[in-house]
N, C-alpha and C positions, 0 to 999 in steps of 0.2 A: 386544487383540493389537497389539504394537508393529510399526511399519512399517519396512521397510529403507530406508535413505537411498540416494539416487541416486548413481551413481559420480561421482568428482570432476570428470570431463571433461564432465559434463552441466550444463546451465544451466536449472534448473527455473524456469518462469515462472508467476506467479499474478496474477490480476486481482482487485482489491478496490475496492469503492466508497469514496468519500470520507466514511466514517463511522468515528469513532474505535473503536467497539466491534468492527467488522469488521476494521479494520486490526490491532487487537491480536490477534484470533483468527487472522488470517493469519500473524502472526509466530509464534504458537504452532505453527501447522501446519508451518512451514518450519524450525523450530528444528533445528539440527544440519546442515542442508544447506549446501553450498558453492555459490557463484556464483548465488545466487538473484536473479531479476529480478522486482521487484514493480511492476506497472502500477497506477497510481492513476487512477480516473476519477470524473467527475461529469458530470451532464447539462448541456450548454451551449446546447441549442437554446432559442430565446426562448420558445416555447410551453411546453416542459417546465419551464423555470426559473420562468415566471410562474404556471402553473397548478398544478403539482405542488409545487414548493418555495416558491413565492411569494417568490422572490429576485430582486434586481436583478443586473445584470452585475457590479457592484462586489462584491456579497455573494457571488456565485459565485466570483470570483477570490479573495476573502478565504478562502473555504472551501477552495479548492485549496491556497493558501499555508499555511494552518493545518494541514491534514492532511499536507502534505509535510513540514512541521516535525516533526510527530508521528512520521512514518516515520523521519526522520533521528535523532530522539531515541531511538526504540526500537532502531535499528540500533547507535547508539553505546553504549547501556546493555548490549546483549547481543552485543557485537562478537565474543566467542568462540563464541557459539552460532549466529550467522548471518553469513555472508559476503555482504555487500551493497555492491557498489561503487555510488557515486552517479553517475547520468547524468540529464540533463534534456533 
């Protein structure tokens, strides 16, 4: 069953982890909506970085940069389907 899009005056917000597969699914989910705000996150606490991801601080920053670029790329490719102003 297709979902109705929110009115143009709404600003739907979504939260996605810094994982390319989930970022792509997020773009599929908001396709056609206007004024979408996508929040990208990754764990930055030292314990989580070291134990779960086994990443250094530098690797965590690189992950954020890489996935931010992916979001920009997807937004540019699908500019007609997703209205996504860039803010950092």
